[in-house]
N, C-alpha and C positions, 0 to 999 in steps of 0.2 A: 502493499501500499503506501503509494507516495506521499511524502512529507508525516509519516507513522516513524517515532522511534521508539523501541523497548527496553530494558534496562532493568539491570536490577537493584534495590533498595540502597540510598545513600541516606547518611546524613543529612545531605544536603535540602531532602525527600521531606525531609523529616513531617512540616508544615503541612505538606500540601496533600500526605499519606493521613495524617489527622485531623483536615480538615472537609477533606474528599470522602474518607470512610464514617466521618462521624453523621455527615450528611447521608447519607445512604442507609446510612444505620436508622435514623431519627425520622427518613425519611418511608420505610418498613417495617420496623422494628420499634423498641423504646431503648433507648443510652442508659444500658447502667452502670455503675463503680465500673467494674468491672472491667466493661468494655474503655473506658475510660481509659485506665493504667493499660490496657494490653496499645491502646491508640499511642498512648506518650510514650513507650518504647517496645515497639514488635520485637524489633531484634530479640528481646529477652523473653518472645513468648514463640513465635509464630518459626522459626527457621530452627529453634531446638527440637520443634517435633518433627523436623523435615521437608519442612516445608520453605517456600520462598517468597518472596516480595516482587515482582514486576510493576514497575509504572511507564507507565505509556503515555507517549507526547504526540503531540499535534496541535499548528497553531499558538503556544504557548500556554496550550490547556492539557495539566496532568488529570489521567485517571489510573485510578489504582485497580490491577490483579492480584493476587492472591491465590497461587499454586499450590492446593492442596496434598501431601503426598499421595503417592500410589502406596495402593492396594499387596 
């Protein structure tokens, strides 16, 4: 896809990750205290379980993709 770049999570993207993920959770669910802890320090939770966080950037907008571990 032209103009789309996907890369692994980096500390520079932390605020975008937290903001976008919070908006998604609030839209479809209820943001809980445990969600906030994960969103503020995802590298301490998600990769620990063999998952990875990818961010895609298109036209200066970032979106999150969290890849679940393979069974």
